[in-house]
TIVEX-643674 format. One record per atom (N, C-alpha, C): residue number from 1; atom name; x, y, z. Coordinates in steps of 0.02 Angstrom, whole numbers, plus 50000, padded with zeros to 5 digits. Layout:
// TIVEX-643674
ATOM, nr, atom, u, v, w
ATOM, NUM, CA, X, Y, Z
...
//
This chain:
// TIVEX-643674
ATOM, nr, atom, u, v, w
ATOM, 1, N, 50153, 50942, 50874
ATOM, 1, CA, 50154, 50867, 50846
ATOM, 1, C, 50057, 50831, 50864
ATOM, 2, N, 50051, 50882, 50882
ATOM, 2, CA, 49985, 50854, 50897
ATOM, 2, C, 49928, 50874, 50816
ATOM, 3, N, 49954, 50930, 50792
ATOM, 3, CA, 49930, 50935, 50724
ATOM, 3, C, 49947, 50899, 50674
ATOM, 4, N, 50004, 50865, 50672
ATOM, 4, CA, 50021, 50820, 50640
ATOM, 4, C, 49995, 50729, 50646
ATOM, 5, N, 49962, 50751, 50692
ATOM, 5, CA, 49921, 50674, 50711
ATOM, 5, C, 49861, 50696, 50712
ATOM, 6, N, 49816, 50777, 50716
ATOM, 6, CA, 49763, 50781, 50697
ATOM, 6, C, 49755, 50781, 50599
ATOM, 7, N, 49787, 50794, 50559
ATOM, 7, CA, 49816, 50787, 50518
ATOM, 7, C, 49804, 50724, 50479
ATOM, 8, N, 49850, 50688, 50509
ATOM, 8, CA, 49845, 50618, 50480
ATOM, 8, C, 49768, 50576, 50497
ATOM, 9, N, 49763, 50616, 50569
ATOM, 9, CA, 49709, 50562, 50570
ATOM, 9, C, 49630, 50566, 50529
ATOM, 10, N, 49646, 50629, 50525
ATOM, 10, CA, 49589, 50660, 50478
ATOM, 10, C, 49585, 50655, 50410
ATOM, 11, N, 49631, 50644, 50383
ATOM, 11, CA, 49667, 50615, 50327
ATOM, 11, C, 49628, 50549, 50306
ATOM, 12, N, 49667, 50505, 50369
ATOM, 12, CA, 49628, 50432, 50356
ATOM, 12, C, 49566, 50411, 50374
ATOM, 13, N, 49530, 50464, 50417
ATOM, 13, CA, 49446, 50445, 50423
ATOM, 13, C, 49442, 50467, 50344
ATOM, 14, N, 49424, 50536, 50303
ATOM, 14, CA, 49402, 50537, 50244
ATOM, 14, C, 49436, 50464, 50203
ATOM, 15, N, 49487, 50446, 50197
ATOM, 15, CA, 49506, 50378, 50145
ATOM, 15, C, 49490, 50329, 50190
ATOM, 16, N, 49428, 50314, 50228
ATOM, 16, CA, 49386, 50276, 50258
ATOM, 16, C, 49452, 50208, 50304
ATOM, 17, N, 49476, 50221, 50294
ATOM, 17, CA, 49525, 50195, 50342
ATOM, 17, C, 49523, 50214, 50428
ATOM, 18, N, 49516, 50187, 50486
ATOM, 18, CA, 49484, 50184, 50560
ATOM, 18, C, 49507, 50185, 50594
ATOM, 19, N, 49485, 50173, 50653
ATOM, 19, CA, 49544, 50182, 50709
ATOM, 19, C, 49511, 50110, 50761
ATOM, 20, N, 49559, 50070, 50779
ATOM, 20, CA, 49563, 50033, 50854
ATOM, 20, C, 49567, 50063, 50900
ATOM, 21, N, 49537, 50030, 50949
ATOM, 21, CA, 49554, 50051, 51014
ATOM, 21, C, 49539, 49996, 51063
ATOM, 22, N, 49525, 50023, 51129
ATOM, 22, CA, 49520, 49981, 51185
ATOM, 22, C, 49424, 50003, 51194
ATOM, 23, N, 49435, 49944, 51224
ATOM, 23, CA, 49344, 49961, 51235
ATOM, 23, C, 49326, 50034, 51264
ATOM, 24, N, 49263, 50041, 51299
ATOM, 24, CA, 49236, 50107, 51305
ATOM, 24, C, 49262, 50116, 51376
ATOM, 25, N, 49269, 50053, 51425
ATOM, 25, CA, 49266, 50033, 51485
ATOM, 25, C, 49341, 50057, 51518
ATOM, 26, N, 49379, 50037, 51471
ATOM, 26, CA, 49459, 50069, 51467
ATOM, 26, C, 49458, 50141, 51476
ATOM, 27, N, 49499, 50149, 51553
ATOM, 27, CA, 49526, 50229, 51557
ATOM, 27, C, 49565, 50252, 51498
ATOM, 28, N, 49615, 50220, 51470
ATOM, 28, CA, 49637, 50258, 51418
ATOM, 28, C, 49594, 50273, 51357
ATOM, 29, N, 49546, 50228, 51388
ATOM, 29, CA, 49498, 50251, 51300
ATOM, 29, C, 49467, 50313, 51338
ATOM, 30, N, 49440, 50316, 51379
ATOM, 30, CA, 49406, 50367, 51418
ATOM, 30, C, 49437, 50438, 51387
ATOM, 31, N, 49503, 50451, 51415
ATOM, 31, CA, 49568, 50485, 51395
ATOM, 31, C, 49561, 50504, 51334
ATOM, 32, N, 49554, 50456, 51297
ATOM, 32, CA, 49574, 50457, 51242
ATOM, 32, C, 49503, 50486, 51213
ATOM, 33, N, 49454, 50474, 51214
ATOM, 33, CA, 49386, 50518, 51184
ATOM, 33, C, 49387, 50563, 51212
ATOM, 34, N, 49403, 50589, 51257
ATOM, 34, CA, 49386, 50663, 51308
ATOM, 34, C, 49449, 50711, 51266
ATOM, 35, N, 49524, 50679, 51223
ATOM, 35, CA, 49556, 50729, 51201
ATOM, 35, C, 49541, 50734, 51143
ATOM, 36, N, 49507, 50680, 51108
ATOM, 36, CA, 49474, 50685, 51053
ATOM, 36, C, 49429, 50739, 51043
ATOM, 37, N, 49387, 50721, 51054
ATOM, 37, CA, 49342, 50763, 51063
ATOM, 37, C, 49350, 50858, 51070
ATOM, 38, N, 49393, 50863, 51145
ATOM, 38, CA, 49441, 50943, 51133
ATOM, 38, C, 49482, 50959, 51066
ATOM, 39, N, 49482, 50903, 51056
ATOM, 39, CA, 49512, 50924, 50991
ATOM, 39, C, 49472, 50948, 50939
ATOM, 40, N, 49408, 50907, 50923
ATOM, 40, CA, 49350, 50908, 50880
ATOM, 40, C, 49368, 50856, 50800
ATOM, 41, N, 49416, 50804, 50857
ATOM, 41, CA, 49436, 50740, 50790
ATOM, 41, C, 49386, 50697, 50799
ATOM, 42, N, 49349, 50655, 50781
ATOM, 42, CA, 49295, 50597, 50759
ATOM, 42, C, 49300, 50557, 50719
ATOM, 43, N, 49361, 50526, 50747
ATOM, 43, CA, 49379, 50446, 50686
ATOM, 43, C, 49332, 50419, 50688
ATOM, 44, N, 49331, 50378, 50625
ATOM, 44, CA, 49272, 50302, 50650
ATOM, 44, C, 49305, 50242, 50668
ATOM, 45, N, 49263, 50229, 50736
ATOM, 45, CA, 49312, 50168, 50741
ATOM, 45, C, 49288, 50123, 50704
ATOM, 46, N, 49342, 50085, 50691
ATOM, 46, CA, 49320, 50014, 50663
ATOM, 46, C, 49331, 49954, 50696
ATOM, 47, N, 49386, 49951, 50762
ATOM, 47, CA, 49369, 49886, 50808
ATOM, 47, C, 49377, 49918, 50883
ATOM, 48, N, 49333, 49877, 50909
ATOM, 48, CA, 49344, 49913, 50992
ATOM, 48, C, 49374, 49819, 51009
ATOM, 49, N, 49433, 49828, 51083
ATOM, 49, CA, 49470, 49754, 51085
ATOM, 49, C, 49466, 49768, 51162
ATOM, 50, N, 49449, 49705, 51201
ATOM, 50, CA, 49479, 49713, 51259
ATOM, 50, C, 49533, 49666, 51270
ATOM, 51, N, 49568, 49674, 51228
ATOM, 51, CA, 49622, 49609, 51218
ATOM, 51, C, 49673, 49663, 51186
ATOM, 52, N, 49748, 49676, 51214
ATOM, 52, CA, 49780, 49712, 51184
ATOM, 52, C, 49823, 49694, 51131
ATOM, 53, N, 49864, 49639, 51124
ATOM, 53, CA, 49861, 49588, 51099
ATOM, 53, C, 49821, 49587, 51040
ATOM, 54, N, 49755, 49565, 51030
ATOM, 54, CA, 49710, 49564, 50938
ATOM, 54, C, 49729, 49636, 50936
ATOM, 55, N, 49707, 49703, 50967
ATOM, 55, CA, 49712, 49750, 50938
ATOM, 55, C, 49768, 49773, 50887
ATOM, 56, N, 49836, 49755, 50942
ATOM, 56, CA, 49905, 49776, 50901
ATOM, 56, C, 49916, 49712, 50835
ATOM, 57, N, 49874, 49652, 50842
ATOM, 57, CA, 49885, 49627, 50784
ATOM, 57, C, 49833, 49637, 50721
ATOM, 58, N, 49788, 49675, 50736
ATOM, 58, CA, 49744, 49711, 50671
ATOM, 58, C, 49765, 49768, 50674
ATOM, 59, N, 49801, 49808, 50696
ATOM, 59, CA, 49834, 49881, 50690
ATOM, 59, C, 49895, 49856, 50639
ATOM, 60, N, 49940, 49818, 50643
ATOM, 60, CA, 49988, 49778, 50603
ATOM, 60, C, 49961, 49756, 50568
ATOM, 61, N, 49893, 49750, 50526
ATOM, 61, CA, 49887, 49732, 50463
ATOM, 61, C, 49853, 49780, 50405
ATOM, 62, N, 49858, 49850, 50435
ATOM, 62, CA, 49851, 49915, 50414
ATOM, 62, C, 49799, 49942, 50374
ATOM, 63, N, 49770, 49908, 50415
ATOM, 63, CA, 49676, 49940, 50388
ATOM, 63, C, 49665, 49988, 50432
ATOM, 64, N, 49699, 50042, 50460
ATOM, 64, CA, 49678, 50072, 50537
ATOM, 64, C, 49721, 50077, 50572
ATOM, 65, N, 49737, 50119, 50613
ATOM, 65, CA, 49780, 50180, 50659
ATOM, 65, C, 49765, 50160, 50720
ATOM, 66, N, 49803, 50156, 50782
ATOM, 66, CA, 49793, 50125, 50833
ATOM, 66, C, 49842, 50186, 50895
ATOM, 67, N, 49828, 50196, 50963
ATOM, 67, CA, 49856, 50205, 51004
ATOM, 67, C, 49895, 50175, 51043
ATOM, 68, N, 49951, 50170, 51086
ATOM, 68, CA, 50002, 50157, 51121
ATOM, 68, C, 50005, 50188, 51170
ATOM, 69, N, 50017, 50184, 51232
ATOM, 69, CA, 50070, 50216, 51283
ATOM, 69, C, 50147, 50243, 51243
ATOM, 70, N, 50164, 50278, 51264
ATOM, 70, CA, 50212, 50296, 51259
ATOM, 70, C, 50299, 50254, 51280
ATOM, 71, N, 50257, 50240, 51347
ATOM, 71, CA, 50306, 50189, 51372
ATOM, 71, C, 50322, 50130, 51334
ATOM, 72, N, 50295, 50102, 51284
ATOM, 72, CA, 50291, 50032, 51240
ATOM, 72, C, 50270, 50049, 51165
ATOM, 73, N, 50318, 50116, 51154
ATOM, 73, CA, 50325, 50125, 51105
ATOM, 73, C, 50379, 50088, 51041
ATOM, 74, N, 50433, 50084, 51072
ATOM, 74, CA, 50476, 50039, 51046
ATOM, 74, C, 50474, 49973, 51042
ATOM, 75, N, 50462, 49932, 51092
ATOM, 75, CA, 50428, 49870, 51069
ATOM, 75, C, 50365, 49843, 51026
ATOM, 76, N, 50321, 49891, 51026
ATOM, 76, CA, 50264, 49897, 50983
ATOM, 76, C, 50286, 49905, 50934
ATOM, 77, N, 50315, 49931, 50916
ATOM, 77, CA, 50360, 49979, 50821
ATOM, 77, C, 50412, 49930, 50817
ATOM, 78, N, 50467, 49896, 50855
ATOM, 78, CA, 50496, 49839, 50819
ATOM, 78, C, 50450, 49775, 50829
ATOM, 79, N, 50402, 49732, 50845
ATOM, 79, CA, 50361, 49672, 50849
ATOM, 79, C, 50313, 49666, 50816
ATOM, 80, N, 50277, 49708, 50801
ATOM, 80, CA, 50230, 49753, 50761
ATOM, 80, C, 50252, 49779, 50673
ATOM, 81, N, 50304, 49790, 50666
ATOM, 81, CA, 50344, 49826, 50616
ATOM, 81, C, 50289, 49868, 50597
ATOM, 82, N, 50276, 49951, 50646
ATOM, 82, CA, 50210, 49986, 50633
ATOM, 82, C, 50268, 50059, 50647
ATOM, 83, N, 50222, 50125, 50618
ATOM, 83, CA, 50268, 50167, 50600
ATOM, 83, C, 50211, 50242, 50658
ATOM, 84, N, 50277, 50259, 50711
ATOM, 84, CA, 50226, 50326, 50731
ATOM, 84, C, 50202, 50394, 50669
ATOM, 85, N, 50127, 50390, 50709
ATOM, 85, CA, 50119, 50449, 50645
ATOM, 85, C, 50108, 50509, 50681
ATOM, 86, N, 50115, 50493, 50755
ATOM, 86, CA, 50117, 50558, 50784
ATOM, 86, C, 50122, 50560, 50893
ATOM, 87, N, 50135, 50597, 50910
ATOM, 87, CA, 50096, 50602, 51000
ATOM, 87, C, 50083, 50660, 51016
ATOM, 88, N, 50065, 50651, 51101
ATOM, 88, CA, 50009, 50703, 51124
ATOM, 88, C, 50049, 50667, 51179
ATOM, 89, N, 50052, 50742, 51217
ATOM, 89, CA, 50099, 50733, 51301
ATOM, 89, C, 50020, 50764, 51308
ATOM, 90, N, 49961, 50770, 51302
ATOM, 90, CA, 49888, 50769, 51333
ATOM, 90, C, 49859, 50733, 51378
ATOM, 91, N, 49872, 50660, 51349
ATOM, 91, CA, 49842, 50598, 51405
ATOM, 91, C, 49896, 50563, 51430
ATOM, 92, N, 49872, 50560, 51499
ATOM, 92, CA, 49915, 50527, 51546
ATOM, 92, C, 49856, 50488, 51599
//
């Protein structure tokens, strides 16, 4: 599944869609950045948010991709009508 995420992010990067993410001071953002660096994935960050709800609203608009914890996956999919494009168990 990591390869699917990598391919999709790589593809989206070249189609000029970007990534919405939490602010750099977020611990989850730090873990995400480390994992992306390790995978040699350097997506275009188009929005950094300190408010999860705002991040999800932008993601719902379909102009970019975003990451959520697995524990919130079902709720986010239902409430924001978004699709999962990949998963990893390397970020904890």
